[in-house]
C-alpha positions as CSV (number, residue, x, y, z in Angstrom):
1,M,-112.9,-3.0,11.5
2,S,-113.0,-3.3,15.2
3,T,-110.2,-2.6,17.3
4,E,-109.5,-6.4,18.0
5,Q,-109.3,-7.1,14.1
6,L,-106.9,-4.3,13.8
7,V,-104.6,-5.5,16.5
8,V,-104.8,-9.2,15.0
9,A,-103.9,-7.8,11.5
10,L,-100.9,-5.9,12.9
11,V,-99.6,-9.0,14.7
12,V,-100.0,-11.0,11.6
13,V,-98.3,-8.3,9.6
14,A,-95.5,-8.1,12.2
15,A,-95.1,-12.0,12.1
16,V,-94.8,-12.0,8.4
17,G,-92.4,-9.3,8.5
18,L,-90.3,-11.0,11.1
19,V,-90.3,-14.3,9.0
20,V,-89.4,-12.6,5.8
21,A,-86.7,-10.7,7.7
22,R,-85.4,-14.0,9.2
23,S,-85.4,-15.9,6.0
24,I,-83.1,-13.1,4.0
25,R,-79.5,-13.2,4.8
26,I,-76.8,-10.8,3.2
27,I,-73.2,-12.0,3.6
28,P,-70.4,-9.4,2.9
29,Q,-68.0,-10.0,0.4
30,A,-64.8,-12.0,1.4
31,T,-66.9,-13.8,4.1
32,A,-68.4,-17.0,4.6
33,A,-71.4,-17.9,7.0
34,I,-71.9,-21.3,8.5
35,I,-75.4,-22.3,8.4
36,E,-76.7,-25.0,11.1
37,R,-80.2,-26.6,10.7
38,L,-81.4,-27.8,14.0
39,G,-77.9,-27.7,15.5
40,R,-76.1,-29.5,12.8
41,Y,-74.1,-28.2,9.9
42,H,-76.4,-27.5,6.8
43,R,-74.3,-25.4,4.4
44,T,-71.9,-22.5,3.9
45,L,-73.4,-19.2,2.7
46,K,-71.4,-17.4,-0.1
47,P,-71.2,-13.5,-0.2
48,G,-74.5,-11.8,-1.4
49,L,-78.2,-12.4,-0.7
50,N,-79.0,-15.7,0.7
51,L,-82.4,-17.5,1.8
52,V,-82.6,-19.5,5.0
53,V,-85.6,-21.2,6.7
54,P,-86.4,-18.9,9.6
55,F,-86.3,-20.4,13.1
56,I,-84.9,-23.5,11.9
57,D,-81.6,-22.6,10.3
58,R,-79.2,-20.4,12.1
59,I,-75.8,-18.6,11.3
60,K,-73.3,-20.0,13.7
61,D,-70.1,-18.1,12.6
62,L,-69.0,-15.5,10.0
63,I,-65.5,-16.5,8.7
64,D,-63.3,-13.9,7.3
65,L,-61.7,-15.4,4.0
66,R,-59.1,-12.5,3.6
67,E,-55.5,-13.1,4.3
68,Q,-54.8,-12.3,8.1
69,V,-51.7,-11.1,9.8
70,V,-51.2,-12.2,13.3
71,S,-48.1,-11.0,15.3
72,F,-47.4,-13.1,18.3
73,P,-45.5,-11.9,21.5
74,P,-41.9,-12.6,21.7
75,Q,-41.2,-16.4,22.7
76,P,-38.1,-17.4,24.7
77,V,-36.4,-20.2,22.6
78,I,-33.3,-22.3,23.8
79,T,-30.6,-23.0,21.2
80,S,-28.7,-26.2,20.9
81,D,-25.8,-24.4,22.8
82,N,-28.1,-23.6,25.8
83,L,-28.5,-20.0,25.2
84,V,-32.0,-18.3,25.6
85,V,-33.0,-16.0,22.4
86,S,-36.4,-14.1,22.3
87,I,-37.9,-14.5,19.0
88,D,-40.8,-12.2,17.6
89,T,-42.9,-13.9,15.0
90,V,-45.3,-12.9,12.3
91,I,-47.6,-15.3,10.5
92,Y,-49.6,-14.5,7.1
93,F,-52.3,-17.2,6.9
94,Q,-55.8,-17.5,5.1
95,V,-58.9,-19.5,5.8
96,T,-59.5,-21.9,2.7
97,N,-62.3,-24.1,4.2
98,P,-64.7,-22.3,6.6
99,K,-66.5,-25.4,7.6
100,A,-63.0,-27.1,8.8
101,A,-62.1,-24.0,10.4
102,T,-65.2,-23.8,12.5
103,Y,-65.5,-27.5,13.2
104,E,-62.0,-29.2,13.3
105,I,-60.6,-26.5,16.0
106,A,-62.4,-24.7,18.7
107,N,-60.3,-21.5,18.0
108,F,-58.0,-21.7,15.0
109,L,-56.0,-18.4,16.0
110,I,-55.0,-19.8,19.4
111,G,-54.2,-23.1,17.6
112,V,-52.0,-21.4,14.9
113,E,-50.3,-19.3,17.8
114,Q,-49.4,-22.5,19.9
115,L,-48.3,-24.5,16.8
116,T,-46.1,-21.7,15.7
117,V,-44.4,-21.5,19.1
118,T,-43.9,-25.2,19.3
119,T,-42.7,-25.6,15.8
120,L,-40.2,-22.5,16.3
121,R,-38.7,-24.1,19.3
122,N,-38.2,-27.4,17.6
123,V,-36.6,-25.7,14.6
124,V,-34.4,-23.3,16.6
125,G,-33.6,-26.0,19.1
126,G,-31.4,-27.7,16.8
127,M,-29.3,-24.8,15.5
128,D,-26.6,-22.9,17.7
129,L,-26.9,-19.2,18.3
130,E,-24.6,-18.2,15.3
131,R,-26.7,-20.2,12.8
132,T,-29.9,-18.8,14.5
133,L,-28.9,-15.3,14.0
134,T,-27.8,-15.9,10.3
135,S,-30.3,-18.4,9.0
136,R,-33.7,-16.4,9.2
137,E,-34.6,-17.4,5.6
138,E,-34.0,-21.2,6.4
139,I,-36.0,-20.7,9.7
140,N,-38.9,-19.0,7.8
141,T,-39.2,-21.7,5.1
142,E,-39.1,-24.7,7.8
143,L,-41.6,-22.8,9.9
144,R,-43.8,-22.3,6.9
145,G,-43.6,-25.9,5.7
146,S,-44.3,-27.4,9.0
147,L,-47.2,-25.0,9.9
148,D,-48.9,-25.2,6.5
149,E,-49.0,-29.1,6.9
150,A,-50.3,-29.2,10.2
151,T,-53.0,-26.5,9.7
152,G,-54.1,-27.8,6.6
153,K,-56.8,-30.1,8.2
154,W,-58.1,-27.0,9.9
155,G,-58.9,-25.4,6.8
156,I,-56.1,-22.8,6.8
157,R,-53.1,-22.1,4.5
158,V,-50.3,-20.4,5.9
159,N,-48.6,-18.2,3.2
160,R,-45.7,-16.7,4.9
161,V,-43.7,-16.8,8.2
162,E,-41.5,-13.8,9.1
163,L,-39.3,-13.5,12.2
164,K,-39.5,-9.8,13.3
165,A,-36.6,-10.0,15.6
166,I,-34.1,-12.5,17.1
167,D,-32.9,-11.1,20.3
168,P,-29.9,-12.8,22.3
169,P,-29.2,-12.5,25.9
170,A,-27.8,-8.9,27.0
171,S,-24.4,-10.6,27.8
172,I,-24.2,-12.0,24.5
173,Q,-25.1,-8.9,22.8
174,D,-22.2,-7.1,24.5
175,S,-19.8,-10.0,23.5
176,M,-21.3,-9.7,19.8
177,E,-20.7,-6.0,19.7
178,K,-17.1,-6.3,21.1
179,Q,-16.3,-8.8,18.5
180,M,-17.9,-6.6,15.8
181,R,-15.8,-3.7,16.7
182,A,-12.8,-5.7,16.9
183,D,-13.7,-7.3,13.5
184,R,-14.1,-3.8,12.1
185,D,-11.0,-2.5,13.7
186,K,-9.0,-5.4,12.2
187,R,-10.4,-4.8,8.6
188,A,-9.6,-1.3,9.0
189,A,-6.0,-2.0,9.9
190,V,-5.6,-4.4,7.0
191,L,-7.0,-2.1,4.5
192,T,-4.6,0.7,6.0
193,A,-1.6,-1.7,5.8
194,E,-2.6,-2.8,2.3
195,G,-3.0,0.9,1.3
196,Q,0.4,1.5,2.8
197,R,2.0,-1.3,1.0
198,Q,0.5,-0.3,-2.4
199,A,1.8,3.2,-1.9
200,A,5.3,2.2,-1.0
201,I,5.4,-0.3,-3.9
202,L,4.1,2.8,-6.2
203,A,6.8,5.1,-4.8
204,A,9.6,2.5,-5.1
205,E,8.5,1.9,-8.7
206,G,8.4,5.5,-9.5
207,D,11.9,6.0,-7.9
208,K,13.2,3.1,-9.9
209,Q,11.8,4.4,-13.1
210,A,13.3,8.0,-12.3
211,A,16.6,6.5,-11.5
212,V,16.7,4.5,-14.7
213,L,15.6,7.5,-16.8
214,R,18.1,9.8,-15.1
215,A,21.0,7.1,-15.7
216,R,19.9,6.9,-19.3
217,G,19.9,10.7,-19.7
218,E,23.2,10.9,-17.9
219,A,24.7,8.1,-20.3
220,E,23.4,10.0,-23.5
221,A,24.6,13.2,-22.2
222,A,28.2,11.8,-21.6
223,V,28.0,10.2,-25.0
224,L,27.1,13.3,-26.7
225,R,29.7,15.4,-24.9
226,A,32.4,12.7,-25.7
227,Q,31.3,13.0,-29.4
228,A,31.3,16.7,-29.3
229,D,34.8,16.9,-27.7
230,A,36.2,14.3,-30.1
231,E,34.8,16.4,-33.0
232,A,36.1,19.5,-31.6
233,Q,39.6,17.9,-31.1
234,A,39.5,16.6,-34.7
235,M,38.5,20.0,-35.9
236,R,41.4,21.7,-34.0
237,A,44.0,19.1,-35.2
238,K,42.8,19.6,-38.7
239,G,43.0,23.2,-38.3
240,Q,46.6,23.1,-36.8
241,A,47.5,20.5,-39.5
242,D,46.2,22.9,-42.3
243,A,48.0,25.8,-40.7
244,I,51.3,24.0,-40.3
245,G,51.0,22.9,-44.0
246,M,50.3,26.3,-45.2
247,V,53.3,27.6,-43.4
248,F,55.7,24.9,-44.7
249,K,54.2,25.6,-48.2
250,A,54.9,29.2,-47.7
251,I,58.4,28.7,-46.5
252,H,59.3,26.2,-49.5
253,D,57.6,28.4,-52.0
254,G,60.3,31.0,-50.7
255,N,63.1,28.8,-51.8
256,P,64.8,29.1,-48.5
257,D,68.4,27.7,-47.7
258,Q,68.7,24.9,-45.1
259,R,69.5,27.4,-42.3
260,L,66.4,29.4,-42.5
261,L,64.3,26.2,-43.0
262,A,65.8,24.9,-39.7
263,Y,65.2,27.9,-37.9
264,Q,61.4,28.2,-39.1
265,Y,61.0,24.5,-38.2
266,L,62.3,25.3,-34.8
267,Q,59.7,28.1,-34.2
268,T,56.6,25.8,-35.5
269,L,57.5,22.9,-33.3
270,P,56.0,24.5,-30.2
271,E,52.9,25.4,-32.0
272,I,52.6,21.9,-32.8
273,A,52.8,20.7,-29.2
274,K,50.0,23.2,-28.2
275,G,46.7,21.8,-27.0
276,D,45.5,18.9,-24.7
277,A,44.2,17.0,-27.6
278,N,47.4,16.7,-29.7
279,K,48.3,13.1,-29.1
280,L,50.2,12.8,-32.5
281,W,52.8,15.3,-34.1
282,I,53.0,15.6,-37.7
283,V,56.6,15.4,-38.9
284,P,57.3,16.3,-42.4
285,S,59.3,14.4,-44.7
286,E,62.0,17.1,-44.8
287,M,62.5,16.8,-41.2
288,G,65.7,14.8,-41.8
289,K,67.1,17.5,-44.0
290,V,66.2,20.1,-41.2
291,L,68.1,18.3,-38.7
292,E,71.0,18.1,-41.0
293,G,70.7,21.9,-41.4
294,L,70.5,22.3,-37.7
295,G,73.8,20.3,-37.3
296,G,75.3,22.7,-40.0
297,L,74.6,25.7,-38.1
298,F,76.5,24.5,-34.9
299,A,79.4,22.7,-37.0
300,P,82.8,24.7,-37.2
301,P,83.4,26.4,-40.5
302,G,85.2,24.4,-43.2
303,P,88.1,25.4,-45.4
304,K,85.5,26.6,-48.2
305,D,83.6,28.9,-45.5
306,R,87.0,30.4,-44.4
307,E,88.0,30.9,-48.0
308,G,84.5,32.8,-48.7
């Protein structure tokens, strides 16, 4: 084979290799390729090995089909009470139609960003500052619904919208911090006063119960002391009565005359009067005779006595 033939063969082999190489396209997983034939959309290649017509078909774009996360710079937004807040937003979206994402909008990332800013200003513009700071979930839901509806024709599905930060003006932040400190101090004072009130109530209740118990104990003690004194007095009175009875019985058993009996009664009367508990004196039935005997002691002697 001559040198010219060898060169021609090498050229043919290189051309065939180039044609084969341009005919085979390997598309990565979670990626879609947009194929244009002679400048017009032809088809969308799926992940894996694909064959195309070389020099006629060409890959316009490779579209990532995974969920994408885009964080936009903080945007100044004016609330309904004319205060400017800075809102930092994060969007989670996914391309569901590679053809629409390629041909319906020039750059869907820029389109999503601008649409997010516009929708955010519309949503927050109808809220005052306090509601904006406390209604993140409401803002997220409304943003997601508006963005998903608008980006549907672009072949994009908005899965989530999150507000990373809502920063009010510095002057408002200072006022809010002062208000929060005042509210915390107020709650602390209320809790302290409530605790002191509960403690005072418990202490008063304890003192009341203690006083009731003391009064009840003192009353029971007084009753017991009175009962004991009454029993002691009764026992002393009984003992004295028994002693007097024994004395009278001994005197009567000795068969004394009226004068001796009167004398013994006079000696016994002081014993009867002893003691603070003696409210009642026991006077025997013979007291009348005793008194007659006493009268006889002091009467002048009669004729019979002088005769004797």
